[in-house]
C-alpha positions as CSV (number, residue, x, y, z in Angstrom):
1,M,-56.0,50.0,-191.3
2,Q,-52.3,51.2,-192.5
3,H,-49.7,48.7,-191.3
4,F,-45.6,49.8,-191.4
5,D,-43.1,47.0,-190.8
6,L,-39.7,47.1,-189.9
7,M,-37.6,49.6,-192.0
8,V,-34.4,48.7,-190.5
9,P,-32.4,46.5,-192.8
10,G,-31.8,43.0,-191.3
11,A,-33.4,43.5,-188.1
12,G,-36.0,41.3,-186.2
13,K,-39.1,42.5,-185.2
14,A,-39.8,42.8,-181.4
15,G,-43.9,43.7,-181.0
16,Q,-46.2,45.8,-183.0
17,Q,-47.7,48.9,-181.4
18,T,-51.0,50.4,-182.6
19,V,-51.7,53.9,-183.4
20,T,-55.0,55.5,-182.7
21,A,-57.1,58.7,-183.8
22,P,-56.8,61.3,-180.9
23,F,-59.8,62.9,-181.1
24,D,-61.9,59.3,-180.7
25,G,-59.6,56.8,-179.9
26,T,-60.2,54.9,-183.3
27,E,-57.2,52.1,-184.5
28,I,-56.2,54.1,-187.5
29,G,-52.4,51.7,-187.6
30,T,-50.0,49.7,-186.5
31,V,-46.1,49.6,-186.6
32,T,-44.0,47.4,-186.0
33,T,-41.4,47.9,-183.1
34,I,-37.4,47.2,-183.2
35,D,-35.8,45.9,-179.8
36,S,-32.5,46.2,-178.0
37,N,-30.8,44.2,-180.8
38,G,-33.0,46.2,-183.5
39,A,-31.3,48.8,-182.3
40,E,-27.5,47.8,-182.6
41,T,-28.7,46.7,-186.6
42,A,-29.8,50.4,-187.2
43,L,-26.9,51.6,-185.8
44,A,-24.5,48.9,-187.4
45,N,-26.2,49.9,-190.7
46,A,-25.6,53.8,-190.6
47,Q,-22.7,53.3,-189.4
48,A,-21.2,51.0,-192.1
49,V,-22.9,53.0,-195.1
50,F,-21.0,56.1,-193.6
51,A,-17.6,54.3,-193.0
52,D,-17.5,52.8,-196.5
53,K,-16.7,56.1,-198.5
54,K,-17.6,54.5,-201.6
55,R,-21.3,54.1,-200.5
56,W,-21.8,58.0,-200.3
57,L,-24.6,60.0,-202.1
58,P,-22.6,62.6,-204.5
59,P,-24.7,65.7,-204.3
60,A,-26.4,65.1,-207.9
61,K,-27.9,62.2,-206.3
62,R,-29.3,63.9,-203.3
63,I,-30.8,66.4,-205.6
64,E,-32.2,63.6,-207.6
65,I,-33.8,61.9,-204.9
66,L,-35.2,65.2,-202.9
67,H,-36.8,66.1,-206.1
68,K,-38.6,63.3,-206.5
69,T,-39.6,62.8,-203.0
70,A,-41.3,66.2,-203.5
71,E,-42.8,65.3,-206.4
72,I,-44.1,62.1,-205.1
73,M,-45.5,64.0,-201.5
74,Q,-47.3,66.6,-204.1
75,A,-48.9,63.7,-205.7
76,R,-50.5,62.5,-202.3
77,F,-50.9,65.6,-200.7
78,E,-54.5,64.8,-199.8
79,E,-53.3,61.4,-198.4
80,L,-50.5,62.6,-196.6
81,A,-53.1,65.8,-194.9
82,V,-55.8,63.4,-194.0
83,E,-53.4,60.8,-191.7
84,A,-51.1,63.9,-190.6
85,A,-54.7,65.2,-188.9
86,R,-55.8,61.8,-187.9
87,E,-52.8,60.6,-186.4
88,G,-52.1,64.2,-184.6
89,G,-55.0,65.9,-184.5
90,K,-54.2,69.3,-186.3
91,P,-57.5,70.1,-188.4
92,L,-57.6,69.1,-192.1
93,P,-57.1,73.0,-193.4
94,D,-53.8,73.2,-191.2
95,S,-52.8,70.3,-191.8
96,R,-53.0,71.2,-195.4
97,V,-50.4,73.9,-195.0
98,E,-48.5,71.7,-193.0
99,V,-47.6,69.2,-196.1
100,A,-47.9,72.4,-198.1
101,R,-44.4,73.4,-195.7
102,A,-43.5,69.9,-195.8
103,I,-43.1,70.0,-199.6
104,D,-41.8,73.3,-199.5
105,G,-38.9,72.0,-196.9
106,V,-37.8,69.5,-198.9
107,N,-37.3,71.8,-201.8
108,N,-35.3,74.4,-199.2
109,C,-33.3,70.6,-198.8
110,V,-31.9,71.2,-202.8
111,E,-31.6,74.6,-202.0
112,C,-29.0,73.9,-199.5
113,I,-26.8,71.4,-201.9
114,R,-26.9,74.2,-204.3
115,T,-25.7,77.2,-202.6
116,E,-24.1,76.2,-199.2
117,A,-20.4,75.2,-199.4
118,G,-16.5,75.8,-198.5
119,R,-15.0,78.7,-198.3
120,E,-11.5,80.0,-199.1
121,I,-9.2,80.5,-196.3
122,P,-7.4,83.6,-196.6
123,M,-3.3,82.6,-197.3
124,N,-0.5,84.7,-198.2
125,I,-0.9,87.6,-196.3
126,N,2.1,87.2,-194.0
127,A,5.2,85.1,-194.5
128,A,3.7,81.8,-192.5
129,S,1.3,81.5,-194.8
130,A,3.3,82.4,-197.7
131,Q,3.1,79.9,-200.9
132,R,-0.2,78.6,-199.7
133,L,-3.7,78.1,-200.8
134,A,-6.5,77.2,-198.2
135,Y,-10.0,76.0,-198.5
136,T,-12.9,74.0,-196.9
137,H,-15.0,71.4,-198.8
138,R,-18.2,70.3,-196.6
139,E,-18.3,66.6,-195.5
140,P,-21.4,64.6,-193.8
141,I,-20.5,65.0,-189.9
142,G,-21.5,61.5,-190.0
143,V,-24.6,58.9,-188.5
144,V,-27.4,61.1,-187.2
145,V,-30.3,60.0,-184.9
146,A,-33.5,62.1,-184.6
147,V,-36.4,61.8,-182.4
148,S,-39.2,64.1,-182.8
149,A,-42.4,65.3,-181.1
150,F,-45.9,64.5,-182.2
151,N,-47.9,68.4,-182.8
152,H,-46.6,68.5,-186.8
153,P,-45.8,64.4,-187.5
154,L,-44.7,65.4,-191.0
155,N,-43.0,68.6,-191.3
156,L,-41.2,68.3,-188.2
157,I,-39.2,64.8,-189.6
158,V,-38.7,66.7,-192.7
159,H,-36.8,69.3,-191.1
160,Q,-34.9,66.2,-189.1
161,V,-34.2,63.7,-191.9
162,G,-34.6,66.0,-194.8
163,P,-30.9,68.1,-194.3
164,A,-29.7,65.3,-192.9
165,I,-30.2,63.3,-196.1
166,A,-29.5,66.6,-197.9
167,A,-26.0,66.8,-195.9
168,G,-25.4,63.3,-197.1
169,C,-25.9,61.9,-193.7
170,P,-27.6,58.2,-192.7
171,V,-30.1,58.9,-190.1
172,I,-32.0,57.0,-187.8
173,V,-35.3,58.8,-186.6
174,K,-37.5,58.0,-183.9
175,P,-41.4,59.7,-184.6
176,A,-43.3,60.2,-181.5
177,D,-44.8,57.0,-180.4
178,D,-48.3,58.9,-180.5
179,T,-47.9,60.2,-184.1
180,P,-45.7,57.6,-185.9
181,L,-47.2,57.0,-189.1
182,S,-46.7,60.5,-190.9
183,C,-43.2,60.1,-190.5
184,F,-43.0,56.1,-191.8
185,R,-45.0,57.3,-194.9
186,F,-41.8,60.1,-195.5
187,V,-39.2,57.5,-194.7
188,S,-41.1,55.4,-197.0
189,I,-41.4,58.1,-199.8
190,L,-38.0,58.7,-199.5
191,R,-36.9,55.1,-200.5
192,E,-39.5,54.8,-203.2
193,A,-37.6,58.0,-204.2
194,G,-34.3,55.9,-204.8
195,L,-32.8,56.8,-201.7
196,P,-31.0,53.2,-200.2
197,D,-32.5,52.0,-197.4
198,E,-29.8,52.3,-194.8
199,Y,-29.5,55.9,-195.8
200,A,-33.2,56.4,-193.8
201,Q,-34.2,54.1,-190.9
202,A,-37.5,54.9,-189.2
203,V,-38.1,53.3,-185.9
204,L,-40.5,52.6,-182.8
205,T,-38.6,51.0,-180.1
206,D,-40.3,48.7,-177.6
207,N,-39.2,50.6,-174.4
208,L,-37.3,53.7,-173.8
209,D,-34.1,51.8,-173.1
210,T,-33.8,51.1,-176.3
211,A,-34.4,54.2,-177.6
212,S,-32.0,55.7,-174.7
213,Q,-29.7,53.5,-176.6
214,L,-29.9,54.9,-180.3
215,V,-29.1,57.9,-178.8
216,T,-26.4,57.4,-176.3
217,D,-23.7,55.1,-178.9
218,P,-21.1,56.8,-179.4
219,R,-21.7,56.2,-183.4
220,V,-23.8,58.8,-183.4
221,A,-22.6,61.7,-184.6
222,F,-25.0,64.8,-184.6
223,F,-28.4,63.9,-182.1
224,S,-31.5,66.1,-183.2
225,F,-34.3,66.3,-180.6
226,I,-37.6,67.8,-180.5
227,G,-39.8,67.6,-177.5
228,S,-39.9,68.2,-173.9
229,A,-36.9,69.9,-172.2
230,K,-37.1,67.0,-169.1
231,V,-36.5,64.7,-171.4
232,G,-34.1,66.7,-174.1
233,W,-32.1,68.2,-171.4
234,M,-32.1,64.1,-169.8
235,L,-30.7,62.6,-173.0
236,R,-27.6,65.6,-173.5
237,S,-26.4,64.4,-170.6
238,K,-25.9,60.6,-171.5
239,L,-25.0,61.7,-175.1
240,A,-21.1,60.0,-176.1
241,P,-18.3,62.4,-176.0
242,G,-18.2,64.1,-179.7
243,T,-21.6,63.4,-180.2
244,R,-22.8,67.0,-181.1
245,C,-26.5,68.2,-180.8
246,A,-29.5,70.4,-181.0
247,L,-32.8,70.6,-179.0
248,E,-35.5,72.1,-179.2
249,H,-38.4,72.3,-176.3
250,G,-41.0,74.5,-175.2
251,G,-41.4,77.7,-174.2
252,A,-44.4,80.3,-173.2
253,A,-44.6,83.0,-175.6
254,P,-45.2,86.3,-174.1
255,V,-46.9,89.0,-175.8
256,I,-46.3,93.0,-175.0
257,V,-49.5,95.0,-176.8
258,A,-49.3,98.8,-176.3
259,A,-52.2,101.2,-175.8
260,D,-51.6,102.3,-179.4
261,T,-52.0,98.6,-181.0
262,N,-55.1,98.6,-183.7
263,L,-56.8,96.0,-182.1
264,D,-59.1,95.0,-185.0
265,D,-55.7,93.9,-186.7
266,A,-53.9,92.2,-183.3
267,A,-56.6,89.9,-182.2
268,P,-57.4,87.9,-184.5
269,L,-53.7,87.3,-185.0
270,L,-53.5,86.1,-181.4
271,A,-56.6,83.7,-181.2
272,K,-54.6,82.2,-184.6
273,G,-51.9,82.0,-182.6
274,G,-53.2,80.6,-179.2
275,F,-55.6,78.9,-180.4
276,Y,-54.2,77.1,-183.7
277,H,-53.5,73.6,-182.6
278,A,-55.2,73.5,-179.6
279,G,-52.6,74.9,-178.0
280,Q,-50.2,72.3,-179.4
281,V,-47.2,74.7,-180.2
282,C,-43.8,75.5,-178.7
283,V,-44.1,79.0,-179.8
284,S,-48.1,79.6,-179.2
285,V,-49.5,82.5,-178.3
286,Q,-49.8,82.4,-174.4
287,R,-48.9,85.4,-172.1
288,V,-50.2,88.8,-173.2
289,F,-49.3,91.7,-171.9
290,A,-51.5,94.1,-172.3
291,H,-51.5,98.3,-171.4
292,K,-54.2,98.4,-168.7
293,S,-56.3,100.5,-171.0
294,I,-57.0,98.1,-173.7
295,A,-56.6,95.0,-171.5
296,A,-59.9,94.4,-170.8
297,D,-61.2,94.6,-174.4
298,L,-58.4,92.9,-176.1
299,A,-58.9,89.7,-173.7
300,E,-63.3,90.2,-174.3
301,R,-61.9,89.9,-178.3
302,L,-60.1,87.5,-178.1
303,A,-62.9,85.8,-175.9
304,T,-65.3,85.7,-178.2
305,L,-62.8,84.8,-181.3
306,G,-61.9,81.6,-179.4
307,S,-65.8,80.9,-178.4
308,A,-66.7,81.3,-182.4
309,M,-64.1,78.4,-183.1
310,K,-65.4,74.8,-184.0
311,I,-64.2,72.5,-181.6
312,G,-64.1,69.0,-182.9
313,D,-62.8,66.1,-185.6
314,P,-59.7,67.5,-187.1
315,T,-60.6,65.4,-190.6
316,L,-63.6,67.6,-190.9
317,A,-62.9,70.7,-193.0
318,D,-64.5,73.2,-191.2
319,T,-63.0,72.1,-187.7
320,E,-60.9,75.1,-186.2
321,I,-59.9,73.5,-182.7
322,G,-59.0,70.1,-182.7
323,P,-58.5,67.4,-179.8
324,L,-55.2,67.3,-177.3
325,I,-53.4,64.5,-177.7
326,R,-54.5,62.5,-174.7
327,P,-57.2,62.3,-172.8
328,R,-54.9,63.1,-169.8
329,E,-53.6,66.3,-171.6
330,V,-56.9,67.3,-170.8
331,D,-56.9,66.8,-167.4
332,R,-54.0,69.0,-167.0
333,V,-55.2,71.6,-168.4
334,E,-58.4,71.6,-166.7
335,Q,-56.6,71.8,-163.3
336,W,-54.2,74.5,-164.3
337,I,-57.3,76.8,-165.4
338,K,-59.1,75.5,-162.4
339,E,-56.0,76.8,-160.0
340,A,-55.9,80.2,-161.5
341,I,-59.3,80.7,-161.0
342,D,-59.6,79.8,-157.7
343,A,-56.3,82.0,-157.2
344,G,-58.2,85.6,-158.7
345,A,-57.8,84.7,-162.1
346,Q,-61.0,86.2,-164.5
347,L,-62.3,83.3,-167.2
348,L,-63.9,84.9,-170.1
349,S,-63.9,82.4,-171.9
350,G,-64.0,78.2,-172.1
351,G,-63.1,77.0,-169.0
352,K,-64.8,73.0,-170.0
353,R,-63.9,70.1,-171.5
354,L,-66.4,69.3,-174.3
355,S,-64.8,65.2,-174.6
356,D,-62.6,63.4,-173.1
357,T,-60.3,64.8,-175.8
358,C,-61.7,68.3,-176.2
359,Y,-61.7,71.2,-174.9
360,E,-63.0,74.5,-174.7
361,A,-60.8,77.8,-176.7
362,T,-60.3,79.4,-172.9
363,V,-59.3,83.2,-172.4
364,L,-58.0,84.0,-168.9
365,L,-57.7,87.7,-167.2
366,N,-54.8,88.5,-164.9
367,P,-54.6,85.5,-163.6
368,P,-51.7,85.4,-160.9
369,A,-47.7,85.3,-161.4
370,N,-47.1,82.2,-159.3
371,T,-49.8,79.9,-160.7
372,Q,-49.3,77.4,-163.5
373,V,-50.9,79.2,-166.4
374,S,-48.3,81.8,-165.9
375,S,-45.2,80.1,-164.9
376,M,-45.0,76.5,-167.3
377,E,-46.2,76.0,-170.9
378,I,-49.6,75.1,-171.0
379,F,-49.8,73.2,-174.7
380,G,-53.9,74.0,-174.4
381,P,-55.7,76.2,-176.3
382,V,-55.6,78.5,-173.1
383,V,-54.5,82.6,-173.8
384,C,-53.7,84.4,-170.5
385,V,-53.8,88.2,-171.3
386,Y,-52.4,90.6,-167.6
387,E,-52.8,94.3,-167.5
388,Y,-50.0,96.6,-167.3
389,E,-49.0,100.2,-166.8
390,D,-45.5,100.7,-167.5
391,I,-44.0,98.7,-170.1
392,D,-40.8,97.8,-168.6
393,T,-42.3,96.0,-166.0
394,A,-44.2,93.9,-168.3
395,I,-41.3,93.0,-170.1
396,A,-39.4,92.0,-166.8
397,Q,-42.9,89.7,-166.5
398,A,-42.2,88.1,-170.0
399,N,-38.5,87.6,-169.1
400,S,-39.0,86.0,-165.8
401,L,-39.4,82.5,-166.4
402,P,-36.8,80.5,-167.6
403,F,-37.6,79.6,-171.2
404,A,-36.9,82.2,-173.9
405,F,-38.0,80.9,-177.7
406,Q,-39.8,83.5,-179.6
407,A,-41.6,86.8,-178.5
408,A,-44.1,89.4,-180.2
409,V,-45.0,93.1,-179.2
410,F,-48.0,95.2,-180.8
411,T,-47.4,99.0,-181.3
412,Q,-47.8,101.3,-183.7
413,N,-44.8,103.3,-182.6
414,I,-41.3,102.4,-183.8
415,D,-39.7,103.5,-180.8
416,T,-41.7,101.3,-178.3
417,A,-41.1,98.0,-181.6
418,M,-37.4,98.3,-180.7
419,H,-37.2,98.7,-176.9
420,A,-38.9,95.7,-176.7
421,Y,-37.1,94.2,-179.4
422,R,-34.2,95.0,-177.4
423,Q,-35.1,94.2,-174.1
424,L,-37.2,90.7,-174.5
425,D,-35.8,87.5,-173.9
426,A,-35.9,85.5,-176.9
427,A,-34.3,84.7,-180.1
428,A,-37.2,86.3,-182.3
429,V,-39.1,89.1,-181.8
430,M,-42.4,89.4,-184.2
431,I,-43.4,93.2,-184.7
432,N,-46.9,93.1,-185.1
433,D,-47.7,89.4,-185.9
434,H,-48.4,86.4,-183.2
435,T,-45.2,84.4,-181.9
436,A,-46.4,81.5,-183.7
437,F,-44.7,82.7,-187.1
438,R,-42.4,80.8,-188.7
439,V,-41.5,79.8,-192.3
440,D,-38.7,77.0,-192.1
441,W,-35.6,78.8,-193.5
442,M,-35.5,81.3,-190.7
443,P,-33.7,80.9,-187.6
444,F,-35.6,79.0,-184.8
445,A,-33.9,78.5,-181.5
446,G,-34.7,78.2,-177.9
447,L,-32.5,80.0,-175.2
448,K,-32.1,79.7,-171.7
449,Q,-34.4,76.0,-171.2
450,S,-36.1,76.5,-174.7
451,G,-33.7,74.6,-176.5
452,H,-29.9,74.1,-177.3
453,G,-29.0,75.2,-180.8
454,V,-30.6,76.9,-184.1
455,G,-33.0,75.0,-186.1
456,G,-34.3,75.7,-189.3
457,I,-33.7,74.1,-192.8
458,P,-30.1,75.6,-193.6
459,Y,-29.0,75.7,-189.9
460,T,-29.5,71.9,-189.4
461,F,-28.5,71.4,-193.1
462,E,-24.7,73.2,-191.7
463,D,-24.8,71.4,-188.3
464,M,-25.3,67.6,-189.9
465,Q,-21.9,68.6,-191.6
466,I,-18.3,69.3,-191.1
467,E,-16.0,72.0,-192.9
468,K,-13.3,69.8,-194.2
469,L,-10.1,72.1,-194.6
470,M,-7.2,71.8,-197.2
471,V,-3.9,73.4,-196.8
472,L,-1.8,73.2,-200.0
473,R,1.7,74.9,-200.3
474,S,3.2,75.7,-203.6
475,P,6.0,77.8,-204.7
476,S,3.9,78.9,-207.9
477,L,1.7,80.4,-205.3
């Protein structure tokens, strides 16, 4: 069983947390935790390395460290994939994809250093700006504190820690309590690659007060959060004056399926987008609004596809749907589905728990709008299909919730696609693809209650820097 000791130089041990596999509760690791004194030490370490500009890492050194990190990760690819699958419950094939994305993300951080720079500000264009030259130079914003989620235990950490290192910021990262091993592994690899210990400190805290202490300290220049809206907005309200932030929450991703859609193409994509990682994805396919001429057919196809997916041990190569992260989440999904069925939804597949931790892939047809499966983020293996006659009515239903993240439209008609793109409340609209599509260099942003700021490695890299202006006056200009 893997043990990770303190990753905060000079801190004392507060306790130890045991990490269990969500599939069967097996103990798979332990992590030493910090208390309030440890949080203060971590913040002091990070602030000290940032305050002393002689200790700043030059771009060439950052590139060297990140290149070496990617090389080590590639050499330990299968170990990282199995560890992520065991602690997070995402099936091994998908965890392998996550590791590949994480390695590519580290390399993307290198590309940001190479290609993203300051800019010239126009001068000599009027009397006030005569004989002047002005340009900006990027510098690290300061200490970064990152709080992460469980559902992509390696790649989310790369998205928060990688850009911080690329930008030159010391970072303190707190992973989800359920899935800390991949985070601690990644930070240890960064250190193995040559990163000074104070530049990346992974922590688990003894309680929520200690975690809040880390986030709300005035030495924190940037706060990066991935997790529930309730926690994210609460922490944002407590940030010290001057602390900038980015919040990534969840949604209830809508899909518009027009009557002319090729269902042979669309159904497998929607099934994958809805049942991937047991639906525990912030942009997972959840609400599918299909024209009434095809809605029942599409729902039956999704039910057939979901029922054929193998559910079970995420470390097995043929598993397609793993467990939910905690037994209480299975209880919640079960309650929400029962509520929807009692209110009139038609159950086409699933609807039953398989164990304390696994739930069947479930398809509901026409659940009422006021049920929780229609109005809240399910974060479980459930897809809801709704019939519509008028596309604008469907779009209005799609836009009716206080969440807006990624959406999708399926159609063979360019005008229908453009109409839906224009009218949907979303930061991104996929045409003929599922809502969970993402590459890590594209902008990734929740709107309304779904988040604040823009994610994606280049955008996070930019957030974690300042543009420092120089204005030079010379009679020779």
